[in-house]
PQR file with spaces between the fields and no chain letter, atoms N, CA, C, O and H, PARSE charges and radii, in Angstrom:
ATOM       1  N    UNK     1       0.846   -1.157    0.000 -0.4000 1.5000
ATOM       2  CA   UNK     1       0.000    0.000    0.000 -0.0000 2.0000
ATOM       3  C    UNK     1       0.900    1.230    0.000  0.5500 1.7000
ATOM       4  O    UNK     1       1.895    1.293    0.722 -0.5500 1.4000
ATOM       5  N    UNK     2       0.534    2.189   -0.813 -0.4000 1.5000
ATOM       6  CA   UNK     2       1.276    3.438   -0.865 -0.0000 2.0000
ATOM       7  C    UNK     2       0.365    4.597   -0.506  0.5500 1.7000
ATOM       8  O    UNK     2      -0.736    4.725   -1.043 -0.5500 1.4000
ATOM       9  H    UNK     2      -0.275    2.138   -1.399  0.4000 1.0000
ATOM      10  N    UNK     3       0.825    5.432    0.396 -0.4000 1.5000
ATOM      11  CA   UNK     3       0.044    6.584    0.837 -0.0000 2.0000
ATOM      12  C    UNK     3       0.883    7.838    0.667  0.5500 1.7000
ATOM      13  O    UNK     3       2.022    7.906    1.131 -0.5500 1.4000
ATOM      14  H    UNK     3       1.718    5.328    0.832  0.4000 1.0000
ATOM      15  N    UNK     4       0.307    8.834   -0.005 -0.4000 1.5000
ATOM      16  CA   UNK     4       1.011   10.097   -0.192 -0.0000 2.0000
ATOM      17  C    UNK     4       0.001   11.139   -0.682  0.5500 1.7000
ATOM      18  O    UNK     4      -1.100   10.801   -1.116 -0.5500 1.4000
ATOM      19  H    UNK     4      -0.618    8.778   -0.382  0.4000 1.0000
ATOM      20  N    UNK     5       0.389   12.379   -0.606 -0.4000 1.5000
ATOM      21  CA   UNK     5      -0.452   13.451   -1.141 -0.0000 2.0000
ATOM      22  C    UNK     5      -0.420   13.448   -2.668  0.5500 1.7000
ATOM      23  O    UNK     5      -1.381   13.860   -3.317 -0.5500 1.4000
ATOM      24  H    UNK     5       1.284   12.654   -0.254  0.4000 1.0000
ATOM      25  N    UNK     6       0.680   12.985   -3.228 -0.4000 1.5000
ATOM      26  CA   UNK     6       0.865   12.936   -4.669 -0.0000 2.0000
ATOM      27  C    UNK     6       0.564   11.513   -5.157  0.5500 1.7000
ATOM      28  O    UNK     6       1.120   10.547   -4.634 -0.5500 1.4000
ATOM      29  H    UNK     6       1.461   12.650   -2.700  0.4000 1.0000
ATOM      30  N    UNK     7      -0.308   11.386   -6.151 -0.4000 1.5000
ATOM      31  CA   UNK     7      -0.695   10.067   -6.639 -0.0000 2.0000
ATOM      32  C    UNK     7       0.489    9.296   -7.217  0.5500 1.7000
ATOM      33  O    UNK     7       0.586    8.085   -7.022 -0.5500 1.4000
ATOM      34  H    UNK     7      -0.759   12.171   -6.576  0.4000 1.0000
ATOM      35  N    UNK     8       1.378    9.970   -7.916 -0.4000 1.5000
ATOM      36  CA   UNK     8       2.553    9.293   -8.478 -0.0000 2.0000
ATOM      37  C    UNK     8       3.451    8.727   -7.387  0.5500 1.7000
ATOM      38  O    UNK     8       3.973    7.620   -7.518 -0.5500 1.4000
ATOM      39  H    UNK     8       1.299   10.954   -8.075  0.4000 1.0000
ATOM      40  N    UNK     9       3.631    9.487   -6.309 -0.4000 1.5000
ATOM      41  CA   UNK     9       4.463    9.002   -5.196 -0.0000 2.0000
ATOM      42  C    UNK     9       3.779    7.851   -4.471  0.5500 1.7000
ATOM      43  O    UNK     9       4.437    6.901   -4.046 -0.5500 1.4000
ATOM      44  H    UNK     9       3.207   10.386   -6.203  0.4000 1.0000
ATOM      45  N    UNK    10       2.469    7.935   -4.332 -0.4000 1.5000
ATOM      46  CA   UNK    10       1.728    6.845   -3.690 -0.0000 2.0000
ATOM      47  C    UNK    10       1.860    5.557   -4.511  0.5500 1.7000
ATOM      48  O    UNK    10       2.035    4.474   -3.953 -0.5500 1.4000
ATOM      49  H    UNK    10       1.935    8.706   -4.677  0.4000 1.0000
ATOM      50  N    UNK    11       1.776    5.683   -5.821 -0.4000 1.5000
ATOM      51  CA   UNK    11       1.929    4.509   -6.697 -0.0000 2.0000
ATOM      52  C    UNK    11       3.324    3.928   -6.582  0.5500 1.7000
ATOM      53  O    UNK    11       3.487    2.711   -6.498 -0.5500 1.4000
ATOM      54  H    UNK    11       1.634    6.563   -6.274  0.4000 1.0000
ATOM      55  N    UNK    12       4.328    4.786   -6.578 -0.4000 1.5000
ATOM      56  CA   UNK    12       5.714    4.315   -6.447 -0.0000 2.0000
ATOM      57  C    UNK    12       5.901    3.565   -5.124  0.5500 1.7000
ATOM      58  O    UNK    12       6.523    2.503   -5.090 -0.5500 1.4000
ATOM      59  H    UNK    12       4.196    5.775   -6.646  0.4000 1.0000
ATOM      60  N    UNK    13       5.362    4.119   -4.043 -0.4000 1.5000
ATOM      61  CA   UNK    13       5.468    3.463   -2.739 -0.0000 2.0000
ATOM      62  C    UNK    13       4.770    2.106   -2.754  0.5500 1.7000
ATOM      63  O    UNK    13       5.281    1.140   -2.188 -0.5500 1.4000
ATOM      64  H    UNK    13       4.857    4.982   -4.070  0.4000 1.0000
ATOM      65  N    UNK    14       3.612    2.028   -3.394 -0.4000 1.5000
ATOM      66  CA   UNK    14       2.883    0.762   -3.469 -0.0000 2.0000
ATOM      67  C    UNK    14       3.678   -0.288   -4.233  0.5500 1.7000
ATOM      68  O    UNK    14       3.733   -1.449   -3.827 -0.5500 1.4000
ATOM      69  H    UNK    14       3.197    2.813   -3.854  0.4000 1.0000
ATOM      70  N    UNK    15       4.287    0.117   -5.329 -0.4000 1.5000
ATOM      71  CA   UNK    15       5.104   -0.825   -6.109 -0.0000 2.0000
ATOM      72  C    UNK    15       6.312   -1.289   -5.294  0.5500 1.7000
ATOM      73  O    UNK    15       6.619   -2.481   -5.269 -0.5500 1.4000
ATOM      74  H    UNK    15       4.242    1.060   -5.659  0.4000 1.0000
ATOM      75  N    UNK    16       6.987   -0.372   -4.639 -0.4000 1.5000
ATOM      76  CA   UNK    16       8.165   -0.742   -3.850 -0.0000 2.0000
ATOM      77  C    UNK    16       7.801   -1.668   -2.692  0.5500 1.7000
ATOM      78  O    UNK    16       8.537   -2.612   -2.405 -0.5500 1.4000
ATOM      79  H    UNK    16       6.738    0.596   -4.659  0.4000 1.0000
ATOM      80  N    UNK    17       6.679   -1.411   -2.024 -0.4000 1.5000
ATOM      81  CA   UNK    17       6.259   -2.284   -0.933 -0.0000 2.0000
ATOM      82  C    UNK    17       5.854   -3.666   -1.457  0.5500 1.7000
ATOM      83  O    UNK    17       6.128   -4.681   -0.816 -0.5500 1.4000
ATOM      84  H    UNK    17       6.082   -0.644   -2.257  0.4000 1.0000
ATOM      85  N    UNK    18       5.210   -3.699   -2.612 -0.4000 1.5000
ATOM      86  CA   UNK    18       4.830   -4.972   -3.212 -0.0000 2.0000
ATOM      87  C    UNK    18       6.075   -5.762   -3.609  0.5500 1.7000
ATOM      88  O    UNK    18       6.153   -6.970   -3.383 -0.5500 1.4000
ATOM      89  H    UNK    18       4.988   -2.875   -3.133  0.4000 1.0000
ATOM      90  N    UNK    19       7.038   -5.074   -4.196 -0.4000 1.5000
ATOM      91  CA   UNK    19       8.298   -5.735   -4.552 -0.0000 2.0000
ATOM      92  C    UNK    19       8.988   -6.291   -3.315  0.5500 1.7000
ATOM      93  O    UNK    19       9.493   -7.414   -3.332 -0.5500 1.4000
ATOM      94  H    UNK    19       6.975   -4.093   -4.379  0.4000 1.0000
ATOM      95  N    UNK    20       9.011   -5.510   -2.249 -0.4000 1.5000
ATOM      96  CA   UNK    20       9.643   -5.945   -1.000 -0.0000 2.0000
ATOM      97  C    UNK    20       8.963   -7.214   -0.476  0.5500 1.7000
ATOM      98  O    UNK    20       9.636   -8.146   -0.035 -0.5500 1.4000
ATOM      99  H    UNK    20       8.601   -4.598   -2.236  0.4000 1.0000
ATOM     100  N    UNK    21       7.629   -7.247   -0.526 -0.4000 1.5000
ATOM     101  CA   UNK    21       6.884   -8.433   -0.106 -0.0000 2.0000
ATOM     102  C    UNK    21       7.264   -9.641   -0.957  0.5500 1.7000
ATOM     103  O    UNK    21       7.528  -10.720   -0.426 -0.5500 1.4000
ATOM     104  H    UNK    21       7.082   -6.491   -0.884  0.4000 1.0000
ATOM     105  N    UNK    22       7.292   -9.461   -2.270 -0.4000 1.5000
ATOM     106  CA   UNK    22       7.594  -10.571   -3.169 -0.0000 2.0000
ATOM     107  C    UNK    22       9.005  -11.105   -2.962  0.5500 1.7000
ATOM     108  O    UNK    22       9.232  -12.312   -3.057 -0.5500 1.4000
ATOM     109  H    UNK    22       7.078   -8.584   -2.701  0.4000 1.0000
ATOM     110  N    UNK    23       9.941  -10.230   -2.684 -0.4000 1.5000
ATOM     111  CA   UNK    23      11.327  -10.660   -2.440 -0.0000 2.0000
ATOM     112  C    UNK    23      11.430  -11.402   -1.115  0.5500 1.7000
ATOM     113  O    UNK    23      12.022  -12.480   -1.058 -0.5500 1.4000
ATOM     114  H    UNK    23       9.757   -9.250   -2.607  0.4000 1.0000
ATOM     115  N    UNK    24      10.859  -10.840   -0.044 -0.4000 1.5000
ATOM     116  CA   UNK    24      10.996  -11.428    1.289 -0.0000 2.0000
ATOM     117  C    UNK    24      10.133  -12.666    1.490  0.5500 1.7000
ATOM     118  O    UNK    24      10.597  -13.652    2.063 -0.5500 1.4000
ATOM     119  H    UNK    24      10.378   -9.965   -0.090  0.4000 1.0000
ATOM     120  N    UNK    25       8.885  -12.632    1.029 -0.4000 1.5000
ATOM     121  CA   UNK    25       7.953  -13.711    1.322 -0.0000 2.0000
ATOM     122  C    UNK    25       7.912  -14.800    0.256  0.5500 1.7000
ATOM     123  O    UNK    25       7.643  -15.959    0.569 -0.5500 1.4000
ATOM     124  H    UNK    25       8.509  -11.831    0.564  0.4000 1.0000
ATOM     125  N    UNK    26       8.171  -14.445   -0.983 -0.4000 1.5000
ATOM     126  CA   UNK    26       8.045  -15.417   -2.067 -0.0000 2.0000
ATOM     127  C    UNK    26       9.377  -15.795   -2.695  0.5500 1.7000
ATOM     128  O    UNK    26       9.415  -16.646   -3.584 -0.5500 1.4000
ATOM     129  H    UNK    26       8.389  -13.503   -1.237  0.4000 1.0000
ATOM     130  N    UNK    27      10.471  -15.180   -2.254 -0.4000 1.5000
ATOM     131  CA   UNK    27      11.797  -15.571   -2.714 -0.0000 2.0000
ATOM     132  C    UNK    27      12.165  -15.125   -4.121  0.5500 1.7000
ATOM     133  O    UNK    27      13.079  -15.688   -4.724 -0.5500 1.4000
ATOM     134  H    UNK    27      10.440  -14.488   -1.532  0.4000 1.0000
ATOM     135  N    UNK    28      11.479  -14.136   -4.651 -0.4000 1.5000
ATOM     136  CA   UNK    28      11.806  -13.625   -5.975 -0.0000 2.0000
ATOM     137  C    UNK    28      13.007  -12.694   -5.903  0.5500 1.7000
ATOM     138  O    UNK    28      13.295  -12.126   -4.849 -0.5500 1.4000
ATOM     139  H    UNK    28      10.736  -13.678   -4.161  0.4000 1.0000
ATOM     140  N    UNK    29      13.697  -12.540   -7.004 -0.4000 1.5000
ATOM     141  CA   UNK    29      14.749  -11.527   -7.077 -0.0000 2.0000
ATOM     142  C    UNK    29      14.060  -10.176   -7.285  0.5500 1.7000
ATOM     143  O    UNK    29      12.903  -10.140   -7.703 -0.5500 1.4000
ATOM     144  H    UNK    29      13.463  -13.001   -7.860  0.4000 1.0000
ATOM     145  N    UNK    30      14.742   -9.074   -7.002 -0.4000 1.5000
ATOM     146  CA   UNK    30      14.133   -7.765   -7.250 -0.0000 2.0000
ATOM     147  C    UNK    30      13.694   -7.569   -8.704  0.5500 1.7000
ATOM     148  O    UNK    30      12.657   -6.959   -8.963 -0.5500 1.4000
ATOM     149  H    UNK    30      15.682   -9.104   -6.661  0.4000 1.0000
ATOM     150  N    UNK    31      14.480   -8.086   -9.650 -0.4000 1.5000
ATOM     151  CA   UNK    31      14.094   -7.971  -11.059 -0.0000 2.0000
ATOM     152  C    UNK    31      12.827   -8.771  -11.359  0.5500 1.7000
ATOM     153  O    UNK    31      11.952   -8.298  -12.085 -0.5500 1.4000
ATOM     154  H    UNK    31      15.322   -8.582   -9.439  0.4000 1.0000
ATOM     155  N    UNK    32      12.725   -9.972  -10.806 -0.4000 1.5000
ATOM     156  CA   UNK    32      11.528  -10.787  -10.998 -0.0000 2.0000
ATOM     157  C    UNK    32      10.311  -10.116  -10.355  0.5500 1.7000
ATOM     158  O    UNK    32       9.217  -10.112  -10.921 -0.5500 1.4000
ATOM     159  H    UNK    32      13.435  -10.356  -10.216  0.4000 1.0000
ATOM     160  N    UNK    33      10.522   -9.553   -9.171 -0.4000 1.5000
ATOM     161  CA   UNK    33       9.428   -8.879   -8.470 -0.0000 2.0000
ATOM     162  C    UNK    33       8.918   -7.680   -9.267  0.5500 1.7000
ATOM     163  O    UNK    33       7.709   -7.468   -9.359 -0.5500 1.4000
ATOM     164  H    UNK    33      11.410   -9.556   -8.712  0.4000 1.0000
ATOM     165  N    UNK    34       9.818   -6.904   -9.834 -0.4000 1.5000
ATOM     166  CA   UNK    34       9.413   -5.754  -10.641 -0.0000 2.0000
ATOM     167  C    UNK    34       8.662   -6.212  -11.886  0.5500 1.7000
ATOM     168  O    UNK    34       7.662   -5.606  -12.269 -0.5500 1.4000
ATOM     169  H    UNK    34      10.800   -7.076   -9.759  0.4000 1.0000
ATOM     170  N    UNK    35       9.141   -7.274  -12.513 -0.4000 1.5000
ATOM     171  CA   UNK    35       8.449   -7.807  -13.691 -0.0000 2.0000
ATOM     172  C    UNK    35       7.043   -8.266  -13.340  0.5500 1.7000
ATOM     173  O    UNK    35       6.094   -7.991  -14.073 -0.5500 1.4000
ATOM     174  H    UNK    35       9.954   -7.766  -12.202  0.4000 1.0000
ATOM     175  N    UNK    36       6.910   -8.966  -12.219 -0.4000 1.5000
ATOM     176  CA   UNK    36       5.592   -9.426  -11.795 -0.0000 2.0000
ATOM     177  C    UNK    36       4.680   -8.245  -11.473  0.5500 1.7000
ATOM     178  O    UNK    36       3.494   -8.274  -11.799 -0.5500 1.4000
ATOM     179  H    UNK    36       7.682   -9.189  -11.623  0.4000 1.0000
ATOM     180  N    UNK    37       5.216   -7.222  -10.846 -0.4000 1.5000
ATOM     181  CA   UNK    37       4.426   -6.022  -10.557 -0.0000 2.0000
ATOM     182  C    UNK    37       3.935   -5.367  -11.844  0.5500 1.7000
ATOM     183  O    UNK    37       2.841   -4.804  -11.884 -0.5500 1.4000
ATOM     184  H    UNK    37       6.180   -7.199  -10.581  0.4000 1.0000
ATOM     185  N    UNK    38       4.732   -5.444  -12.876 -0.4000 1.5000
ATOM     186  CA   UNK    38       4.379   -4.810  -14.145 -0.0000 2.0000
ATOM     187  C    UNK    38       3.243   -5.519  -14.869  0.5500 1.7000
ATOM     188  O    UNK    38       2.429   -4.874  -15.530 -0.5500 1.4000
ATOM     189  H    UNK    38       5.621   -5.903  -12.844  0.4000 1.0000
ATOM     190  N    UNK    39       3.182   -6.843  -14.749 -0.4000 1.5000
ATOM     191  CA   UNK    39       2.196   -7.582  -15.538 -0.0000 2.0000
ATOM     192  C    UNK    39       1.152   -8.337  -14.718  0.5500 1.7000
ATOM     193  O    UNK    39       0.067   -8.615  -15.229 -0.5500 1.4000
ATOM     194  H    UNK    39       3.843   -7.367  -14.213  0.4000 1.0000
ATOM     195  N    UNK    40       1.446   -8.674  -13.471 -0.4000 1.5000
ATOM     196  CA   UNK    40       0.551   -9.552  -12.734 -0.0000 2.0000
ATOM     197  C    UNK    40      -0.127   -8.964  -11.520  0.5500 1.7000
ATOM     198  O    UNK    40      -0.987   -9.610  -10.922 -0.5500 1.4000
ATOM     199  H    UNK    40       2.327   -8.448  -13.056  0.4000 1.0000
ATOM     200  N    UNK    41       0.240   -7.748  -11.140 -0.4000 1.5000
ATOM     201  CA   UNK    41      -0.326   -7.138   -9.948 -0.0000 2.0000
ATOM     202  C    UNK    41      -1.325   -6.066  -10.372  0.5500 1.7000
ATOM     203  O    UNK    41      -1.048   -5.246  -11.247 -0.5500 1.4000
ATOM     204  H    UNK    41       0.938   -7.223  -11.626  0.4000 1.0000
ATOM     205  N    UNK    42      -2.476   -6.091   -9.742 -0.4000 1.5000
ATOM     206  CA   UNK    42      -3.525   -5.124  -10.037 -0.0000 2.0000
ATOM     207  C    UNK    42      -3.444   -3.988   -9.016  0.5500 1.7000
ATOM     208  O    UNK    42      -3.818   -4.161   -7.856 -0.5500 1.4000
ATOM     209  H    UNK    42      -2.701   -6.757   -9.031  0.4000 1.0000
ATOM     210  N    UNK    43      -2.960   -2.844   -9.449 -0.4000 1.5000
ATOM     211  CA   UNK    43      -2.878   -1.678   -8.575 -0.0000 2.0000
ATOM     212  C    UNK    43      -4.122   -0.825   -8.759  0.5500 1.7000
ATOM     213  O    UNK    43      -4.560   -0.581   -9.883 -0.5500 1.4000
ATOM     214  H    UNK    43      -2.656   -2.704  -10.391  0.4000 1.0000
ATOM     215  N    UNK    44      -4.689   -0.371   -7.638 -0.4000 1.5000
ATOM     216  CA   UNK    44      -5.907    0.437   -7.667 -0.0000 2.0000
ATOM     217  C    UNK    44      -5.804    1.606   -6.700  0.5500 1.7000
ATOM     218  O    UNK    44      -5.101    1.553   -5.691 -0.5500 1.4000
ATOM     219  H    UNK    44      -4.333   -0.569   -6.725  0.4000 1.0000
ATOM     220  N    UNK    45      -6.520    2.649   -7.039 -0.4000 1.5000
ATOM     221  CA   UNK    45      -6.645    3.768   -6.109 -0.0000 2.0000
ATOM     222  C    UNK    45      -7.740    3.374   -5.128  0.5500 1.7000
ATOM     223  O    UNK    45      -8.903    3.230   -5.505 -0.5500 1.4000
ATOM     224  H    UNK    45      -7.092    2.693   -7.859  0.4000 1.0000
ATOM     225  N    UNK    46      -7.360    3.203   -3.873 -0.4000 1.5000
ATOM     226  CA   UNK    46      -8.290    2.698   -2.877 -0.0000 2.0000
ATOM     227  C    UNK    46      -9.025    3.817   -2.147  0.5500 1.7000
ATOM     228  O    UNK    46     -10.162    3.642   -1.710 -0.5500 1.4000
ATOM     229  H    UNK    46      -6.415    3.320   -3.566  0.4000 1.0000
ATOM     230  N    UNK    47      -8.373    4.956   -2.021 -0.4000 1.5000
ATOM     231  CA   UNK    47      -8.982    6.008   -1.220 -0.0000 2.0000
ATOM     232  C    UNK    47      -8.404    7.361   -1.601  0.5500 1.7000
ATOM     233  O    UNK    47      -7.209    7.498   -1.864 -0.5500 1.4000
ATOM     234  H    UNK    47      -7.449    5.098   -2.377  0.4000 1.0000
ATOM     235  N    UNK    48      -9.275    8.349   -1.623 -0.4000 1.5000
ATOM     236  CA   UNK    48      -8.857    9.732   -1.842 -0.0000 2.0000
ATOM     237  C    UNK    48      -9.618   10.556   -0.818  0.5500 1.7000
ATOM     238  O    UNK    48     -10.781   10.901   -1.032 -0.5500 1.4000
ATOM     239  H    UNK    48     -10.246    8.238   -1.408  0.4000 1.0000
ATOM     240  N    UNK    49      -8.963   10.874    0.298 -0.4000 1.5000
ATOM     241  CA   UNK    49      -9.599   11.624    1.373 -0.0000 2.0000
ATOM     242  C    UNK    49      -8.701   12.789    1.755  0.5500 1.7000
ATOM     243  O    UNK    49      -7.512   12.616    2.023 -0.5500 1.4000
ATOM     244  H    UNK    49      -8.018   10.594    0.471  0.4000 1.0000
ATOM     245  N    UNK    50      -9.287   13.972    1.775 -0.4000 1.5000
ATOM     246  CA   UNK    50      -8.530   15.174    2.171 -0.0000 2.0000
ATOM     247  C    UNK    50      -7.210   15.275    1.417  0.5500 1.7000
ATOM     248  O    UNK    50      -6.177   15.588    2.008 -0.5500 1.4000
ATOM     249  H    UNK    50     -10.253   14.113    1.557  0.4000 1.0000
ATOM     250  N    UNK    51      -7.240   15.016    0.146 -0.4000 1.5000
ATOM     251  CA   UNK    51      -6.100   15.058   -0.777 -0.0000 2.0000
ATOM     252  C    UNK    51      -5.065   13.956   -0.537  0.5500 1.7000
ATOM     253  O    UNK    51      -4.025   13.945   -1.195 -0.5500 1.4000
ATOM     254  H    UNK    51      -8.079   14.761   -0.335  0.4000 1.0000
ATOM     255  N    UNK    52      -5.325   13.036    0.384 -0.4000 1.5000
ATOM     256  CA   UNK    52      -4.419   11.904    0.596 -0.0000 2.0000
ATOM     257  C    UNK    52      -4.795   10.798   -0.372  0.5500 1.7000
ATOM     258  O    UNK    52      -5.956   10.396   -0.451 -0.5500 1.4000
ATOM     259  H    UNK    52      -6.170   13.045    0.918  0.4000 1.0000
ATOM     260  N    UNK    53      -3.805   10.307   -1.109 -0.4000 1.5000
ATOM     261  CA   UNK    53      -4.017    9.269   -2.107 -0.0000 2.0000
ATOM     262  C    UNK    53      -3.533    7.925   -1.545  0.5500 1.7000
ATOM     263  O    UNK    53      -2.439    7.841   -0.989 -0.5500 1.4000
ATOM     264  H    UNK    53      -2.861   10.633   -1.044  0.4000 1.0000
ATOM     265  N    UNK    54      -4.341    6.892   -1.691 -0.4000 1.5000
ATOM     266  CA   UNK    54      -3.969    5.555   -1.236 -0.0000 2.0000
ATOM     267  C    UNK    54      -4.046    4.607   -2.431  0.5500 1.7000
ATOM     268  O    UNK    54      -5.087    4.490   -3.077 -0.5500 1.4000
ATOM     269  H    UNK    54      -5.230    6.960   -2.143  0.4000 1.0000
ATOM     270  N    UNK    55      -2.933    3.934   -2.715 -0.4000 1.5000
ATOM     271  CA   UNK    55      -2.869    2.958   -3.805 -0.0000 2.0000
ATOM     272  C    UNK    55      -2.576    1.597   -3.192  0.5500 1.7000
ATOM     273  O    UNK    55      -1.677    1.461   -2.361 -0.5500 1.4000
ATOM     274  H    UNK    55      -2.087    4.029   -2.191  0.4000 1.0000
ATOM     275  N    UNK    56      -3.341    0.589   -3.606 -0.4000 1.5000
ATOM     276  CA   UNK    56      -3.121   -0.772   -3.121 -0.0000 2.0000
ATOM     277  C    UNK    56      -2.903   -1.700   -4.307  0.5500 1.7000
ATOM     278  O    UNK    56      -3.386   -1.447   -5.411 -0.5500 1.4000
ATOM     279  H    UNK    56      -4.071    0.699   -4.280  0.4000 1.0000
ATOM     280  N    UNK    57      -2.174   -2.768   -4.061 -0.4000 1.5000
ATOM     281  CA   UNK    57      -1.932   -3.770   -5.097 -0.0000 2.0000
ATOM     282  C    UNK    57      -2.454   -5.116   -4.646  0.5500 1.7000
ATOM     283  O    UNK    57      -2.297   -5.491   -3.484 -0.5500 1.4000
ATOM     284  H    UNK    57      -1.782   -2.973   -3.164  0.4000 1.0000
ATOM     285  N    UNK    58      -3.075   -5.846   -5.563 -0.4000 1.5000
ATOM     286  CA   UNK    58      -3.531   -7.196   -5.237 -0.0000 2.0000
ATOM     287  C    UNK    58      -2.880   -8.181   -6.205  0.5500 1.7000
ATOM     288  O    UNK    58      -2.788   -7.948   -7.410 -0.5500 1.4000
ATOM     289  H    UNK    58      -3.201   -5.541   -6.506  0.4000 1.0000
ATOM     290  N    UNK    59      -2.433   -9.290   -5.622 -0.4000 1.5000
ATOM     291  CA   UNK    59      -1.736  -10.317   -6.381 -0.0000 2.0000
ATOM     292  C    UNK    59      -2.585  -11.588   -6.361  0.5500 1.7000
ATOM     293  O    UNK    59      -2.897  -12.098   -5.286 -0.5500 1.4000
ATOM     294  H    UNK    59      -2.508   -9.480   -4.643  0.4000 1.0000
ATOM     295  N    UNK    60      -2.957  -12.100   -7.513 -0.4000 1.5000
ATOM     296  CA   UNK    60      -3.733  -13.349   -7.528 -0.0000 2.0000
ATOM     297  C    UNK    60      -2.930  -14.504   -6.919  0.5500 1.7000
ATOM     298  O    UNK    60      -1.779  -14.736   -7.291 -0.5500 1.4000
ATOM     299  H    UNK    60      -2.703  -11.685   -8.387  0.4000 1.0000
ATOM     300  N    UNK    61      -3.548  -15.217   -5.986 -0.4000 1.5000
ATOM     301  CA   UNK    61      -2.865  -16.365   -5.370 -0.0000 2.0000
ATOM     302  C    UNK    61      -2.514  -17.441   -6.385  0.5500 1.7000
ATOM     303  O    UNK    61      -1.572  -18.210   -6.194 -0.5500 1.4000
ATOM     304  H    UNK    61      -4.482  -15.029   -5.684  0.4000 1.0000
ATOM     305  N    UNK    62      -3.273  -17.484   -7.453 -0.4000 1.5000
ATOM     306  CA   UNK    62      -3.051  -18.516   -8.468 -0.0000 2.0000
ATOM     307  C    UNK    62      -1.665  -18.395   -9.119  0.5500 1.7000
ATOM     308  O    UNK    62      -1.184  -19.353   -9.724 -0.5500 1.4000
ATOM     309  H    UNK    62      -4.039  -16.859   -7.608  0.4000 1.0000
ATOM     310  N    UNK    63      -1.033  -17.247   -9.003 -0.4000 1.5000
ATOM     311  CA   UNK    63       0.314  -17.075   -9.562 -0.0000 2.0000
ATOM     312  C    UNK    63       1.357  -17.883   -8.798  0.5500 1.7000
ATOM     313  O    UNK    63       2.448  -18.141   -9.308 -0.5500 1.4000
ATOM     314  H    UNK    63      -1.423  -16.469   -8.511  0.4000 1.0000
ATOM     315  N    UNK    64       1.016  -18.281   -7.569 -0.4000 1.5000
ATOM     316  CA   UNK    64       1.987  -18.970   -6.724 -0.0000 2.0000
ATOM     317  C    UNK    64       1.649  -20.416   -6.431  0.5500 1.7000
ATOM     318  O    UNK    64       2.388  -21.089   -5.713 -0.5500 1.4000
ATOM     319  H    UNK    64       0.130  -18.072   -7.155  0.4000 1.0000
ATOM     320  N    UNK    65       0.549  -20.903   -6.971 -0.4000 1.5000
ATOM     321  CA   UNK    65       0.176  -22.300   -6.747 -0.0000 2.0000
ATOM     322  C    UNK    65       0.956  -23.176   -7.702  0.5500 1.7000
ATOM     323  O    UNK    65       0.914  -22.982   -8.917 -0.5500 1.4000
ATOM     324  H    UNK    65      -0.051  -20.356   -7.554  0.4000 1.0000
ATOM     325  N    UNK    66       1.670  -24.143   -7.145 -0.4000 1.5000
ATOM     326  CA   UNK    66       2.460  -25.062   -7.969 -0.0000 2.0000
ATOM     327  C    UNK    66       1.611  -26.293   -8.275  0.5500 1.7000
ATOM     328  O    UNK    66       0.943  -26.829   -7.391 -0.5500 1.4000
ATOM     329  H    UNK    66       1.704  -24.300   -6.158  0.4000 1.0000
ATOM     330  N    UNK    67       1.641  -26.740   -9.538 -0.4000 1.5000
ATOM     331  CA   UNK    67       0.852  -27.931   -9.910 -0.0000 2.0000
ATOM     332  C    UNK    67       1.376  -29.203   -9.283  0.5500 1.7000
ATOM     333  O    UNK    67       0.817  -30.277   -9.505 -0.5500 1.4000
ATOM     334  H    UNK    67       2.183  -26.304  -10.256  0.4000 1.0000
């Protein structure tokens, strides 16, 4: 989740936090995490209150299920 007054900064924070999660919890390299964020993560504007912008990312669990 990224929170900032500026929507671009909030988005950047959301991507960086998502990448950090993917590296620490799922064992991806930073390059793999960035690639996954680019194509597989759905980022949305969750809240706009008093000029504060909140961006959240959701990752489908199906991306991590091994057959």
